[in-house]
N, C-alpha and C positions, 0 to 999 in steps of 0.2 A: 316683200318677197324678193325684190331686186338685189338686196344685200346678200341674200342666200344663194344668188346665182340663178334665180328664177325670174321669168318675165311673163307677161301676158301675151298670148298669141291671139291676134284678132283675125278672124276670117269671116268674110261676108257669106261664105258658102254654108256655114253651119247654122242651121235653123231648125226649130222644132216642128216645122210644118210638114216636112217630108220624112219618109221612113229612113232614108240615108242620113238625113240631118239629125234625127233622134238617135241613131246608132252612134254617130260621131260624137254627139253631145254626151251620150251615156259613157262612151269610152273616155272622154276627157274628164268627166266627173268621177269616174271610177279611179282614174289615175290620181286625181287630186285627193280623193278620200284616202287612198292608200298612202299617199305622201303625208297627210295629216296624221294618220294612225301611226306611221313610222316615227314621226317627230314626237308624238305623244309618248310612245313606248320608250324612246330614248330619254325623254325628260323624266319619266317615272323611274327608269333605271338609275339615272343620275341622282335623283332625289332620294331614292332608296339607299344608294351607296353612301350618301352623305348623312343619312339618318333623319332626313326631313319628312319623308313620306313612309307611312307604315301601312297603307291600304285603307280601305273603307271599314266602317264599324260593322260588327257582326250583328245581323238582324234576326238570327235564328237561335233559339235557346238549345244549344247542343246538349247540355246536361239532361234537359227534359226529354229530348228525343232519345237519348241513350237509355234513360230510365224506362220510358214507355216500351222501347224495343226489347230491353232485357226482361220486362214483365210479360213478354209474349205477344205484344201487339205487332201487327204487320205494318209495313210502310204506309199503306192507304189509311188504316185506322189511326196511326200516329199523326199523319198529315191532317186528317179531319179534326182530330182532337186539338191540334195546335193552330188550325187555320192556315196551314201552309200547303205547298204543293208536294206531291209524292217525290218529285225530282229533288227538291230541297232536302227531304228526308233521306233519300238515297245517297246524295252527296255527303251528308254528315256521316252516315253509316259507313260509307266507303272510306272516308278520311280517318275513321277511328280504327 
């Protein structure tokens, strides 16, 4: 991390024992998580641009969802029939 211009800040005042210490620790951890997610997003964008990354594999049978939906089944019935959540069904129907 030092090569990226980051360093470790050591403070004896931050401890998980007190409320203030937990708040400070949570703030530091939130900042680090945001930093990690930003770096990950940049890496994915770079990989997508160079054609290396194409996203995850699809786990939902979109054709089957569309077929059941066009047959008159609602989102809940389609989700139960396929063993998926209603939200997954709604996402597929919205994308189409």
